N, CA, C, O and the ligand as a Tripos MOL2 file, in Angstrom:
@<TRIPOS>MOLECULE
protein
  273   271    69     0     0
PROTEIN
NO_CHARGES

@<TRIPOS>ATOM
      1 N           4.9000   82.8660   74.9670 N.3       1 MET1
      2 CA          5.0160   81.5550   74.9220 C.3       1 MET1
      3 C           6.5120   80.9650   74.2900 C.2       1 MET1
      4 O           7.0560   81.4620   73.3040 O.2       1 MET1
      5 N           6.9750   79.9710   74.9580 N.am      2 GLU2
      6 CA          8.1020   79.4870   74.6600 C.3       2 GLU2
      7 C           8.0240   78.1750   73.6310 C.2       2 GLU2
      8 O           7.2200   77.2540   73.7790 O.2       2 GLU2
      9 N           8.9720   78.2620   72.6020 N.am      3 ASP3
     10 CA          8.8710   77.2360   71.4750 C.3       3 ASP3
     11 C           9.3090   75.8970   72.3040 C.2       3 ASP3
     12 O          10.1770   75.9280   73.1760 O.2       3 ASP3
     13 N           8.6010   74.7220   71.9240 N.am      4 LYS4
     14 CA          9.3080   73.3880   72.5740 C.3       4 LYS4
     15 C          10.5890   73.2990   71.2900 C.2       4 LYS4
     16 O          10.7330   73.9030   70.2270 O.2       4 LYS4
     17 N          11.3130   72.3320   71.9310 N.am      5 LYS5
     18 CA         12.5600   72.2060   71.0280 C.3       5 LYS5
     19 C          12.2950   71.1510   70.0670 C.2       5 LYS5
     20 O          12.1710   70.0230   70.5440 O.2       5 LYS5
     21 N          12.1760   71.2930   68.7430 N.am      6 TYR6
     22 CA         12.3090   70.4420   67.7940 C.3       6 TYR6
     23 C          12.9560   70.8270   66.5630 C.2       6 TYR6
     24 O          13.2130   72.0070   66.3220 O.2       6 TYR6
     25 N          13.2410   69.8470   65.7470 N.am      7 ASN7
     26 CA         14.0260   70.0620   64.4690 C.3       7 ASN7
     27 C          13.4700   69.1720   63.3920 C.2       7 ASN7
     28 O          12.5700   68.3700   63.6410 O.2       7 ASN7
     29 N          13.9750   69.2990   62.2500 N.am      8 ILE8
     30 CA         13.6830   68.4300   61.2110 C.3       8 ILE8
     31 C          14.2170   66.9970   61.6660 C.2       8 ILE8
     32 O          15.3960   66.9090   62.0090 O.2       8 ILE8
     33 N          13.4620   65.9660   61.6820 N.am      9 GLY9
     34 CA         13.8520   64.8000   61.9960 C.3       9 GLY9
     35 C          13.2870   64.3020   63.4020 C.2       9 GLY9
     36 O          13.3200   63.1190   63.7410 O.2       9 GLY9
     37 N          12.7750   65.3130   64.1690 N.am     10 THR10
     38 CA         12.2320   65.1030   65.6140 C.3      10 THR10
     39 C          11.1080   64.2540   65.4230 C.2      10 THR10
     40 O          10.3160   64.5770   64.5370 O.2      10 THR10
     41 N          10.8770   63.1590   66.1370 N.am     11 ILE11
     42 CA          9.8590   62.4820   66.3340 C.3      11 ILE11
     43 C           9.0420   62.9140   67.6010 C.2      11 ILE11
     44 O           9.6340   63.0650   68.6700 O.2      11 ILE11
     45 N           7.6170   63.1270   67.4900 N.am     12 LEU12
     46 CA          6.9480   63.4780   68.5290 C.3      12 LEU12
     47 C           5.3170   63.1520   68.5740 C.2      12 LEU12
     48 O           4.6780   62.9830   67.5350 O.2      12 LEU12
     49 N           4.8280   63.0960   69.6470 N.am     13 THR13
     50 CA          3.3270   62.6120   69.5670 C.3      13 THR13
     51 C           2.4540   63.8290   69.6640 C.2      13 THR13
     52 O           2.8250   64.7840   70.3460 O.2      13 THR13
     53 N           1.3800   63.8430   69.0540 N.am     14 MET14
     54 CA          0.4170   64.6960   69.0580 C.3      14 MET14
     55 C          -0.5090   64.3700   70.1740 C.2      14 MET14
     56 O          -0.6110   63.2170   70.5920 O.2      14 MET14
     57 N          -1.3750   65.6470   70.8030 N.am     15 LYS15
     58 CA         -2.5760   65.2470   71.6280 C.3      15 LYS15
     59 C          -3.6310   64.5190   71.0110 C.2      15 LYS15
     60 O          -4.3600   63.7970   71.6930 O.2      15 LYS15
     61 N          -3.8030   64.6640   69.5860 N.am     16 LYS16
     62 CA         -4.6820   64.0910   68.9830 C.3      16 LYS16
     63 C          -4.3000   63.0060   68.0540 C.2      16 LYS16
     64 O          -3.3750   63.2680   67.2850 O.2      16 LYS16
     65 N          -4.7950   61.9360   67.9910 N.am     17 GLN17
     66 CA         -4.3070   60.8060   67.2430 C.3      17 GLN17
     67 C          -4.6920   60.8460   65.8700 C.2      17 GLN17
     68 O          -5.8260   61.2710   65.6480 O.2      17 GLN17
     69 N          -3.9180   60.4580   64.8010 N.am     18 HIS18
     70 CA         -4.3730   60.4860   63.5200 C.3      18 HIS18
     71 C          -5.3530   59.5540   63.0840 C.2      18 HIS18
     72 O          -5.2410   58.4210   63.5510 O.2      18 HIS18
     73 N          -6.3040   59.7740   62.2820 N.am     19 PRO19
     74 CA         -7.3500   58.7310   61.8770 C.3      19 PRO19
     75 C          -6.7270   57.4190   61.4410 C.2      19 PRO19
     76 O          -7.4830   56.4580   61.3020 O.2      19 PRO19
     77 N          -5.4690   57.2810   61.2180 N.am     20 CYS20
     78 CA         -5.0120   55.9570   60.6550 C.3      20 CYS20
     79 C          -4.6050   55.1530   61.9810 C.2      20 CYS20
     80 O          -4.2070   53.9910   61.8920 O.2      20 CYS20
     81 N          -4.7170   55.8050   63.2040 N.am     21 GLY21
     82 CA         -4.3780   54.9850   64.3540 C.3      21 GLY21
     83 C          -2.9720   55.1710   64.9210 C.2      21 GLY21
     84 O          -2.5830   54.6810   65.9810 O.2      21 GLY21
     85 N          -2.1820   56.0140   64.0100 N.am     22 GLU22
     86 CA         -0.7570   56.3470   64.5710 C.3      22 GLU22
     87 C          -0.8090   57.6220   65.2010 C.2      22 GLU22
     88 O          -1.5040   58.5300   64.7440 O.2      22 GLU22
     89 N          -0.0530   57.7520   66.3150 N.am     23 ASN23
     90 CA          0.1320   58.9590   67.0510 C.3      23 ASN23
     91 C           1.5420   59.5520   66.9890 C.2      23 ASN23
     92 O           1.8460   60.5570   67.6330 O.2      23 ASN23
     93 N           2.3560   58.9230   66.2250 N.am     24 LYS24
     94 CA          3.8450   59.5880   66.1320 C.3      24 LYS24
     95 C           4.0120   60.2090   64.8840 C.2      24 LYS24
     96 O           3.6100   59.6510   63.8630 O.2      24 LYS24
     97 N           4.6460   61.4710   64.8560 N.am     25 TRP25
     98 CA          4.9320   62.2770   63.7690 C.3      25 TRP25
     99 C           6.2260   62.5200   63.6420 C.2      25 TRP25
    100 O           6.8900   62.4140   64.6730 O.2      25 TRP25
    101 N           6.7990   62.8320   62.6120 N.am     26 GLU26
    102 CA          8.1510   63.1870   62.1890 C.3      26 GLU26
    103 C           8.1100   64.6790   61.6990 C.2      26 GLU26
    104 O           7.2790   65.0480   60.8690 O.2      26 GLU26
    105 N           8.9990   65.4800   62.2240 N.am     27 VAL27
    106 CA          9.0090   67.0160   61.8190 C.3      27 VAL27
    107 C           9.7530   67.0500   60.4220 C.2      27 VAL27
    108 O          10.9520   66.7740   60.3830 O.2      27 VAL27
    109 N           9.0770   67.3740   59.3120 N.am     28 VAL28
    110 CA          9.7190   67.3340   57.9720 C.3      28 VAL28
    111 C          10.2150   68.8090   57.4470 C.2      28 VAL28
    112 O          11.0740   68.9650   56.5790 O.2      28 VAL28
    113 N           9.5240   69.8610   58.1270 N.am     29 ARG29
    114 CA          9.8870   71.2730   57.7730 C.3      29 ARG29
    115 C           9.6470   72.1210   58.9430 C.2      29 ARG29
    116 O           8.6050   71.9460   59.5750 O.2      29 ARG29
    117 N          10.4470   72.9790   59.2920 N.am     30 VAL30
    118 CA         10.2970   74.1610   60.3830 C.3      30 VAL30
    119 C          10.5530   75.4820   59.7740 C.2      30 VAL30
    120 O          11.5920   75.8270   59.2110 O.2      30 VAL30
    121 N           9.4360   76.2070   59.9620 N.am     31 GLY31
    122 CA          9.3930   77.6620   59.5670 C.3      31 GLY31
    123 C           8.2280   78.3670   60.1920 C.2      31 GLY31
    124 O           7.8700   77.9930   61.3090 O.2      31 GLY31
    125 N           7.6020   79.3410   59.5970 N.am     32 ALA32
    126 CA          6.5980   79.7240   60.1610 C.3      32 ALA32
    127 C           5.4280   78.9350   60.3310 C.2      32 ALA32
    128 O           4.5450   79.1890   61.1500 O.2      32 ALA32
    129 N           5.4350   77.8240   59.4220 N.am     33 ASP33
    130 CA          4.5800   76.7350   59.6560 C.3      33 ASP33
    131 C           5.4090   75.5000   59.8400 C.2      33 ASP33
    132 O           6.5210   75.3710   59.3280 O.2      33 ASP33
    133 N           4.8100   74.5700   60.6120 N.am     34 ILE34
    134 CA          5.5260   73.3970   60.8430 C.3      34 ILE34
    135 C           4.9620   72.2470   59.9900 C.2      34 ILE34
    136 O           3.7540   72.0220   60.0520 O.2      34 ILE34
    137 N           5.6820   71.5740   59.2710 N.am     35 LYS35
    138 CA          5.1970   70.2760   58.4190 C.3      35 LYS35
    139 C           5.5980   69.0540   59.0830 C.2      35 LYS35
    140 O           6.7840   68.8630   59.3500 O.2      35 LYS35
    141 N           4.6880   68.2040   59.3720 N.am     36 ILE36
    142 CA          4.8470   67.1340   60.1890 C.3      36 ILE36
    143 C           4.2620   66.0170   59.2250 C.2      36 ILE36
    144 O           3.3260   66.2260   58.4540 O.2      36 ILE36
    145 N           4.9490   64.7590   59.3650 N.am     37 LYS37
    146 CA          4.5780   63.5020   58.5870 C.3      37 LYS37
    147 C           4.1620   62.4450   59.6490 C.2      37 LYS37
    148 O           4.8250   62.2200   60.6620 O.2      37 LYS37
    149 N           2.9030   61.7640   59.2940 N.am     38 CYS38
    150 CA          2.4210   60.7430   60.1260 C.3      38 CYS38
    151 C           3.2780   59.4220   59.8650 C.2      38 CYS38
    152 O           3.4430   59.0160   58.7150 O.2      38 CYS38
    153 N           3.8170   58.7660   60.9710 N.am     39 LEU39
    154 CA          4.5870   57.7490   60.6830 C.3      39 LEU39
    155 C           3.6800   56.4170   60.3670 C.2      39 LEU39
    156 O           4.2030   55.3990   59.9130 O.2      39 LEU39
    157 N           2.5380   56.4950   60.5940 N.am     40 GLY40
    158 CA          1.7120   55.4130   60.1270 C.3      40 GLY40
    159 C           1.2790   55.4290   58.6290 C.2      40 GLY40
    160 O           1.4120   54.3590   58.0340 O.2      40 GLY40
    161 N           0.8480   56.3440   58.0310 N.am     41 CYS41
    162 CA          0.3870   56.5590   56.7740 C.3      41 CYS41
    163 C           1.2610   57.3770   55.6920 C.2      41 CYS41
    164 O           1.1220   57.2560   54.4750 O.2      41 CYS41
    165 N           2.1550   58.1990   56.3100 N.am     42 SER42
    166 CA          3.0610   59.0730   55.7030 C.3      42 SER42
    167 C           2.2530   60.4250   54.9890 C.2      42 SER42
    168 O           2.7060   61.1570   54.1100 O.2      42 SER42
    169 N           0.9710   60.5030   55.6290 N.am     43 HIS43
    170 CA          0.3170   61.7660   55.4100 C.3      43 HIS43
    171 C           1.1620   63.0350   55.9240 C.2      43 HIS43
    172 O           1.8180   62.9160   56.9590 O.2      43 HIS43
    173 N           1.1570   64.0500   55.3310 N.am     44 THR44
    174 CA          1.8130   65.2000   55.6840 C.3      44 THR44
    175 C           0.8320   66.3940   56.1470 C.2      44 THR44
    176 O          -0.1860   66.5250   55.4670 O.2      44 THR44
    177 N           0.9920   67.1390   57.0550 N.am     45 VAL45
    178 CA          0.2290   68.2420   57.5980 C.3      45 VAL45
    179 C           1.0850   69.5450   57.7190 C.2      45 VAL45
    180 O           2.2800   69.4370   57.9920 O.2      45 VAL45
    181 N           0.5810   70.6290   57.5490 N.am     46 MET46
    182 CA          1.1300   71.8590   57.6740 C.3      46 MET46
    183 C           0.3360   72.5560   58.8540 C.2      46 MET46
    184 O          -0.8770   72.7350   58.7420 O.2      46 MET46
    185 N           0.9890   72.9250   59.9160 N.am     47 ILE47
    186 CA          0.3670   73.4800   60.9940 C.3      47 ILE47
    187 C           1.0280   74.8160   61.3240 C.2      47 ILE47
    188 O           2.2580   74.7620   61.3180 O.2      47 ILE47
    189 N           0.4550   76.0830   61.6300 N.am     48 PRO48
    190 CA          1.1300   77.2230   62.0570 C.3      48 PRO48
    191 C           1.9850   76.9980   63.4050 C.2      48 PRO48
    192 O           1.4650   76.2580   64.2410 O.2      48 PRO48
    193 N           3.0200   77.4590   63.6500 N.am     49 ARG49
    194 CA          4.0060   77.2740   64.6760 C.3      49 ARG49
    195 C           3.2970   77.2160   65.9020 C.2      49 ARG49
    196 O           3.3860   76.2690   66.6830 O.2      49 ARG49
    197 N           2.4700   78.4000   66.1090 N.am     50 VAL50
    198 CA          1.9100   78.7110   67.4730 C.3      50 VAL50
    199 C           0.8250   77.6200   67.6700 C.2      50 VAL50
    200 O           0.7410   77.1520   68.8050 O.2      50 VAL50
    201 N           0.0180   77.1740   66.7520 N.am     51 GLU51
    202 CA         -0.8110   76.1150   66.9120 C.3      51 GLU51
    203 C          -0.2000   74.8110   67.1900 C.2      51 GLU51
    204 O          -0.7260   74.0530   68.0050 O.2      51 GLU51
    205 N           0.8540   74.5050   66.5810 N.am     52 PHE52
    206 CA          1.4520   73.2810   66.7150 C.3      52 PHE52
    207 C           2.1740   73.1220   67.9720 C.2      52 PHE52
    208 O           2.4000   71.9820   68.3780 O.2      52 PHE52
    209 N           2.5660   74.1560   68.6410 N.am     53 ASN53
    210 CA          3.0890   74.0960   70.0020 C.3      53 ASN53
    211 C           2.2320   73.6990   70.9380 C.2      53 ASN53
    212 O           2.6440   73.0520   71.9020 O.2      53 ASN53
    213 N           0.7850   74.0560   70.7840 N.am     54 LYS54
    214 CA         -0.1770   73.6920   71.6420 C.3      54 LYS54
    215 C          -0.7050   72.2540   71.4990 C.2      54 LYS54
    216 O          -1.3770   71.7170   72.3800 O.2      54 LYS54
    217 N          -0.3490   71.6350   70.2930 N.am     55 LYS55
    218 CA         -0.8430   70.4430   69.9460 C.3      55 LYS55
    219 C           0.2180   69.2150   70.3310 C.2      55 LYS55
    220 O          -0.1910   68.0580   70.4320 O.2      55 LYS55
    221 N           1.4890   69.5350   70.5180 N.am     56 ILE56
    222 CA          2.2570   68.7890   70.8960 C.3      56 ILE56
    223 C           2.0760   68.1570   72.3030 C.2      56 ILE56
    224 O           1.9060   68.8000   73.3390 O.2      56 ILE56
    225 N           2.1460   66.5930   72.1750 N.am     57 LYS57
    226 CA          1.9020   65.8250   73.4070 C.3      57 LYS57
    227 C           3.2790   65.7450   74.1020 C.2      57 LYS57
    228 O           3.5470   66.1690   75.2260 O.2      57 LYS57
    229 N           4.0600   65.1580   73.2760 N.am     58 LYS58
    230 CA          5.4380   64.7340   73.8910 C.3      58 LYS58
    231 C           6.4930   64.6030   72.8030 C.2      58 LYS58
    232 O           6.1700   64.1270   71.7140 O.2      58 LYS58
    233 N           7.7360   65.0010   73.0430 N.am     59 ILE59
    234 CA          8.7270   64.8080   72.2290 C.3      59 ILE59
    235 C           9.5070   63.4430   72.3880 C.2      59 ILE59
    236 O          10.0830   63.1760   73.4420 O.2      59 ILE59
    237 N           9.5040   62.7510   71.5070 N.am     60 ILE60
    238 CA         10.1520   61.2850   71.6330 C.3      60 ILE60
    239 C          11.7250   61.1860   71.2870 C.2      60 ILE60
    240 O          12.5270   60.7190   72.0960 O.2      60 ILE60
    241 N          12.0250   61.5730   70.2580 N.am     61 SER61
    242 CA         13.4020   61.8070   69.7600 C.3      61 SER61
    243 C          13.8780   63.0000   69.0810 C.2      61 SER61
    244 O          13.4040   63.3650   68.0050 O.2      61 SER61
    245 N          14.8680   63.6530   69.7320 N.am     62 LEU62
    246 CA         15.2080   64.8980   69.2600 C.3      62 LEU62
    247 C          16.4830   64.6540   68.1310 C.2      62 LEU62
    248 O          17.6180   65.0960   68.3060 O.2      62 LEU62
    249 N          16.1480   64.0340   67.2040 N.am     63 ASP63
    250 CA         17.2860   63.7700   66.3850 C.3      63 ASP63
    251 C          17.3140   64.8630   65.1150 C.2      63 ASP63
    252 O          16.9460   64.5960   63.9710 O.2      63 ASP63
    253 N          17.7640   65.9850   65.5140 N.am     64 GLY64
    254 CA         17.6610   66.9290   64.4180 C.3      64 GLY64
    255 C          18.8090   67.1150   63.5140 C.2      64 GLY64
    256 O          18.8270   68.1340   62.8220 O.2      64 GLY64
    257 N          19.6490   66.3670   63.4410 N.am     65 ASP65
    258 CA         20.8690   66.3130   62.5180 C.3      65 ASP65
    259 C          20.8800   65.4230   61.4680 C.2      65 ASP65
    260 O          21.9130   65.2410   60.8240 O.2      65 ASP65
    261 N          19.7480   64.7900   61.1940 N.am     66 LYS66
    262 CA         19.6950   63.8930   60.2200 C.3      66 LYS66
    263 C          19.2380   64.7120   58.9110 C.2      66 LYS66
    264 O          18.3220   65.5340   58.8880 O.2      66 LYS66
    265 N          20.1030   64.3060   57.7560 N.am     67 ASN67
    266 CA         19.7090   64.9000   56.4710 C.3      67 ASN67
    267 C          19.1760   63.7250   55.7500 C.2      67 ASN67
    268 O          19.7170   62.6210   55.8070 O.2      67 ASN67
    269 N          18.0180   63.9990   55.0140 N.am     68 GLU68
    270 CA         17.2710   63.0570   54.2060 C.3      68 GLU68
    271 C          17.5060   63.3670   52.8600 C.2      68 GLU68
    272 O          16.9760   62.7020   51.9710 O.2      68 GLU68
    273 ZN         -1.7500   58.4630   59.7250 Zn       69 ZN69
@<TRIPOS>BOND
     1     1     2 1
     2     2     3 1
     3     3     4 2
     4     3     5 am
     5     5     6 1
     6     6     7 1
     7     7     8 2
     8     7     9 am
     9     9    10 1
    10    10    11 1
    11    11    12 2
    12    11    13 am
    13    13    14 1
    14    14    15 1
    15    15    16 2
    16    15    17 am
    17    17    18 1
    18    18    19 1
    19    19    20 2
    20    19    21 am
    21    21    22 1
    22    22    23 1
    23    23    24 2
    24    23    25 am
    25    25    26 1
    26    26    27 1
    27    27    28 2
    28    27    29 am
    29    29    30 1
    30    30    31 1
    31    31    32 2
    32    31    33 am
    33    33    34 1
    34    34    35 1
    35    35    36 2
    36    35    37 am
    37    37    38 1
    38    38    39 1
    39    39    40 2
    40    39    41 am
    41    41    42 1
    42    42    43 1
    43    43    44 2
    44    43    45 am
    45    45    46 1
    46    46    47 1
    47    47    48 2
    48    47    49 am
    49    49    50 1
    50    50    51 1
    51    51    52 2
    52    51    53 am
    53    53    54 1
    54    54    55 1
    55    55    56 2
    56    55    57 am
    57    57    58 1
    58    58    59 1
    59    59    60 2
    60    59    61 am
    61    61    62 1
    62    62    63 1
    63    63    64 2
    64    63    65 am
    65    65    66 1
    66    66    67 1
    67    67    68 2
    68    67    69 am
    69    69    70 1
    70    70    71 1
    71    71    72 2
    72    71    73 am
    73    73    74 1
    74    74    75 1
    75    75    76 2
    76    75    77 am
    77    77    78 1
    78    78    79 1
    79    79    80 2
    80    79    81 am
    81    81    82 1
    82    82    83 1
    83    83    84 2
    84    83    85 am
    85    85    86 1
    86    86    87 1
    87    87    88 2
    88    87    89 am
    89    89    90 1
    90    90    91 1
    91    91    92 2
    92    91    93 am
    93    93    94 1
    94    94    95 1
    95    95    96 2
    96    95    97 am
    97    97    98 1
    98    98    99 1
    99    99   100 2
   100    99   101 am
   101   101   102 1
   102   102   103 1
   103   103   104 2
   104   103   105 am
   105   105   106 1
   106   106   107 1
   107   107   108 2
   108   107   109 am
   109   109   110 1
   110   110   111 1
   111   111   112 2
   112   111   113 am
   113   113   114 1
   114   114   115 1
   115   115   116 2
   116   115   117 am
   117   117   118 1
   118   118   119 1
   119   119   120 2
   120   119   121 am
   121   121   122 1
   122   122   123 1
   123   123   124 2
   124   123   125 am
   125   125   126 1
   126   126   127 1
   127   127   128 2
   128   127   129 am
   129   129   130 1
   130   130   131 1
   131   131   132 2
   132   131   133 am
   133   133   134 1
   134   134   135 1
   135   135   136 2
   136   135   137 am
   137   137   138 1
   138   138   139 1
   139   139   140 2
   140   139   141 am
   141   141   142 1
   142   142   143 1
   143   143   144 2
   144   143   145 am
   145   145   146 1
   146   146   147 1
   147   147   148 2
   148   147   149 am
   149   149   150 1
   150   150   151 1
   151   151   152 2
   152   151   153 am
   153   153   154 1
   154   154   155 1
   155   155   156 2
   156   155   157 am
   157   157   158 1
   158   158   159 1
   159   159   160 2
   160   159   161 am
   161   161   162 1
   162   162   163 1
   163   163   164 2
   164   163   165 am
   165   165   166 1
   166   166   167 1
   167   167   168 2
   168   167   169 am
   169   169   170 1
   170   170   171 1
   171   171   172 2
   172   171   173 am
   173   173   174 1
   174   174   175 1
   175   175   176 2
   176   175   177 am
   177   177   178 1
   178   178   179 1
   179   179   180 2
   180   179   181 am
   181   181   182 1
   182   182   183 1
   183   183   184 2
   184   183   185 am
   185   185   186 1
   186   186   187 1
   187   187   188 2
   188   187   189 am
   189   189   190 1
   190   190   191 1
   191   191   192 2
   192   191   193 am
   193   193   194 1
   194   194   195 1
   195   195   196 2
   196   195   197 am
   197   197   198 1
   198   198   199 1
   199   199   200 2
   200   199   201 am
   201   201   202 1
   202   202   203 1
   203   203   204 2
   204   203   205 am
   205   205   206 1
   206   206   207 1
   207   207   208 2
   208   207   209 am
   209   209   210 1
   210   210   211 1
   211   211   212 2
   212   211   213 am
   213   213   214 1
   214   214   215 1
   215   215   216 2
   216   215   217 am
   217   217   218 1
   218   218   219 1
   219   219   220 2
   220   219   221 am
   221   221   222 1
   222   222   223 1
   223   223   224 2
   224   223   225 am
   225   225   226 1
   226   226   227 1
   227   227   228 2
   228   227   229 am
   229   229   230 1
   230   230   231 1
   231   231   232 2
   232   231   233 am
   233   233   234 1
   234   234   235 1
   235   235   236 2
   236   235   237 am
   237   237   238 1
   238   238   239 1
   239   239   240 2
   240   239   241 am
   241   241   242 1
   242   242   243 1
   243   243   244 2
   244   243   245 am
   245   245   246 1
   246   246   247 1
   247   247   248 2
   248   247   249 am
   249   249   250 1
   250   250   251 1
   251   251   252 2
   252   251   253 am
   253   253   254 1
   254   254   255 1
   255   255   256 2
   256   255   257 am
   257   257   258 1
   258   258   259 1
   259   259   260 2
   260   259   261 am
   261   261   262 1
   262   262   263 1
   263   263   264 2
   264   263   265 am
   265   265   266 1
   266   266   267 1
   267   267   268 2
   268   267   269 am
   269   269   270 1
   270   270   271 1
   271   271   272 2
@<TRIPOS>SUBSTRUCTURE
     1 MET1         2 RESIDUE 1 A MET
     2 GLU2         6 RESIDUE 1 A GLU
     3 ASP3        10 RESIDUE 1 A ASP
     4 LYS4        14 RESIDUE 1 A LYS
     5 LYS5        18 RESIDUE 1 A LYS
     6 TYR6        22 RESIDUE 1 A TYR
     7 ASN7        26 RESIDUE 1 A ASN
     8 ILE8        30 RESIDUE 1 A ILE
     9 GLY9        34 RESIDUE 1 A GLY
    10 THR10       38 RESIDUE 1 A THR
    11 ILE11       42 RESIDUE 1 A ILE
    12 LEU12       46 RESIDUE 1 A LEU
    13 THR13       50 RESIDUE 1 A THR
    14 MET14       54 RESIDUE 1 A MET
    15 LYS15       58 RESIDUE 1 A LYS
    16 LYS16       62 RESIDUE 1 A LYS
    17 GLN17       66 RESIDUE 1 A GLN
    18 HIS18       70 RESIDUE 1 A HIS
    19 PRO19       74 RESIDUE 1 A PRO
    20 CYS20       78 RESIDUE 1 A CYS
    21 GLY21       82 RESIDUE 1 A GLY
    22 GLU22       86 RESIDUE 1 A GLU
    23 ASN23       90 RESIDUE 1 A ASN
    24 LYS24       94 RESIDUE 1 A LYS
    25 TRP25       98 RESIDUE 1 A TRP
    26 GLU26      102 RESIDUE 1 A GLU
    27 VAL27      106 RESIDUE 1 A VAL
    28 VAL28      110 RESIDUE 1 A VAL
    29 ARG29      114 RESIDUE 1 A ARG
    30 VAL30      118 RESIDUE 1 A VAL
    31 GLY31      122 RESIDUE 1 A GLY
    32 ALA32      126 RESIDUE 1 A ALA
    33 ASP33      130 RESIDUE 1 A ASP
    34 ILE34      134 RESIDUE 1 A ILE
    35 LYS35      138 RESIDUE 1 A LYS
    36 ILE36      142 RESIDUE 1 A ILE
    37 LYS37      146 RESIDUE 1 A LYS
    38 CYS38      150 RESIDUE 1 A CYS
    39 LEU39      154 RESIDUE 1 A LEU
    40 GLY40      158 RESIDUE 1 A GLY
    41 CYS41      162 RESIDUE 1 A CYS
    42 SER42      166 RESIDUE 1 A SER
    43 HIS43      170 RESIDUE 1 A HIS
    44 THR44      174 RESIDUE 1 A THR
    45 VAL45      178 RESIDUE 1 A VAL
    46 MET46      182 RESIDUE 1 A MET
    47 ILE47      186 RESIDUE 1 A ILE
    48 PRO48      190 RESIDUE 1 A PRO
    49 ARG49      194 RESIDUE 1 A ARG
    50 VAL50      198 RESIDUE 1 A VAL
    51 GLU51      202 RESIDUE 1 A GLU
    52 PHE52      206 RESIDUE 1 A PHE
    53 ASN53      210 RESIDUE 1 A ASN
    54 LYS54      214 RESIDUE 1 A LYS
    55 LYS55      218 RESIDUE 1 A LYS
    56 ILE56      222 RESIDUE 1 A ILE
    57 LYS57      226 RESIDUE 1 A LYS
    58 LYS58      230 RESIDUE 1 A LYS
    59 ILE59      234 RESIDUE 1 A ILE
    60 ILE60      238 RESIDUE 1 A ILE
    61 SER61      242 RESIDUE 1 A SER
    62 LEU62      246 RESIDUE 1 A LEU
    63 ASP63      250 RESIDUE 1 A ASP
    64 GLY64      254 RESIDUE 1 A GLY
    65 ASP65      258 RESIDUE 1 A ASP
    66 LYS66      262 RESIDUE 1 A LYS
    67 ASN67      266 RESIDUE 1 A ASN
    68 GLU68      270 RESIDUE 1 A GLU
    69 ZN69       273 GROUP 0 **** ****
């Protein structure tokens, strides 16, 4: 399986919408687990990378060089 391209700061949509109604997430940590933050309610979730790759619907913005 090939990893999709994402970095910290990447904005993407998931196949499943968050209960708050938002479907856009920002990647906030990349490792063995991926941590993403809901742009609607700022809720964060950790997902194993393999599972995360399956759940991505679309990468919206590949802005991986932002430091926060
Ligand atoms: Zn949310």
